[in-house]
C-alpha positions in Angstrom: 101.0 129.3 82.7 99.6 125.8 82.3 97.5 126.1 85.5 95.9 129.4 84.3 95.0 127.8 80.9 93.6 124.8 82.7 91.5 127.0 85.0 90.2 129.0 82.0 89.2 125.9 80.2 87.4 124.7 83.3 85.6 128.0 84.0 84.5 128.5 80.4 82.9 125.1 80.0 79.3 125.3 79.2 78.0 123.6 82.4 80.0 125.9 84.7 78.8 129.0 83.0 75.2 127.8 82.9 75.4 127.0 86.6 76.7 130.4 87.4 74.0 132.1 85.5 71.4 129.9 87.2 72.8 130.8 90.6 72.7 134.5 89.9 69.2 134.4 88.5 68.1 132.2 91.4 69.4 134.7 94.0 67.6 137.5 92.3 64.4 135.4 92.1 64.7 134.7 95.8 64.9 138.4 96.6 61.8 139.1 94.5 59.9 136.3 96.2 61.0 137.5 99.6 59.7 141.0 98.7 56.4 139.6 97.4 55.9 137.6 100.6 57.1 140.3 103.0 55.5 143.3 101.3 52.4 141.9 99.5 51.2 138.7 101.0 52.0 138.9 104.7 50.6 142.4 105.4 47.0 141.5 104.3 47.3 138.2 106.0 48.4 139.9 109.2 45.5 142.4 108.8 43.0 139.4 108.5 44.5 138.1 111.8 43.7 141.3 113.7 46.7 143.4 112.6 49.4 140.8 113.4 52.9 141.7 112.0 54.5 138.3 111.4 58.1 139.7 111.6 57.4 140.9 115.1 56.0 137.5 116.4 58.5 136.1 118.9 58.6 134.3 122.2 60.8 135.8 124.9 63.0 133.2 126.5 64.9 135.6 128.8 64.2 139.2 129.5 66.8 141.9 128.9 68.8 142.7 132.0 71.9 144.8 132.8 72.7 145.8 129.3 72.3 142.3 127.9 69.7 142.0 125.1 66.7 139.8 125.5 66.8 136.2 124.2 63.9 135.7 121.8 62.6 132.9 119.6 61.6 134.7 116.4 59.0 132.3 115.0 57.3 135.0 112.9 60.4 135.4 110.7 60.4 131.6 110.4 56.8 131.6 109.2 57.7 134.3 106.7 60.8 132.3 105.5 58.6 129.2 105.2 56.1 131.0 103.0 59.1 132.2 100.9 60.3 128.7 100.5 56.9 127.3 99.5 56.5 129.9 96.8 60.0 129.4 95.5 59.6 125.6 95.5 56.2 125.9 93.7 57.7 128.2 91.1 60.6 125.9 90.4 58.2 123.0 90.2 56.2 124.8 87.5 59.4 125.7 85.7 60.6 122.1 85.7 57.2 120.8 84.7 57.1 123.2 81.7 60.6 122.2 80.6 59.7 118.5 80.9 56.6 119.1 78.8 58.6 120.8 76.1 61.1 117.9 76.1 58.2 115.4 75.7 56.8 117.3 72.7 60.3 117.3 71.1 60.6 113.6 71.6 57.2 112.9 70.1 57.9 115.3 67.1 61.3 113.8 66.2 60.9 110.3 64.7 63.5 107.8 65.9 65.6 106.3 63.2 66.0 102.5 63.4 69.4 101.1 64.4 71.8 100.3 61.5 71.3 96.5 62.0 67.5 96.8 61.5 68.1 98.9 58.3 70.6 96.4 57.0 68.2 93.5 57.7 65.4 95.4 56.0 67.5 95.9 52.9 68.5 92.2 52.8 64.8 91.2 53.1 63.9 93.5 50.3 66.6 92.1 48.0 65.6 88.5 48.8 62.0 89.2 48.1 62.9 90.6 44.6 64.5 87.2 43.6 
């Protein structure tokens, strides 16, 4: 039973739960971005480039023969994945930038209390000046 309690304590720590939520939301966000890129951005871009469908872009390395499939280098899918990555990286950059901006505002808003030594020395100075 000790191992189960230890695992429960580990799994329910704040950092682990926060990380799990972040991973789940990140996966969903990745699917949304992939859909935006594949269904919204790439079709008009392909239309501008004379009707090119990026998913279909490939270089045939070896033709199909005797029931064996052709060997292809699918660089169109790579381009689409690269655009996905750039959009996700930019969105994460904006998110981190917003969080850092909010942290800076909190740091500015909250006055920093002097250390106890400084407070004690100030009190001693004030007492000496009254004499």
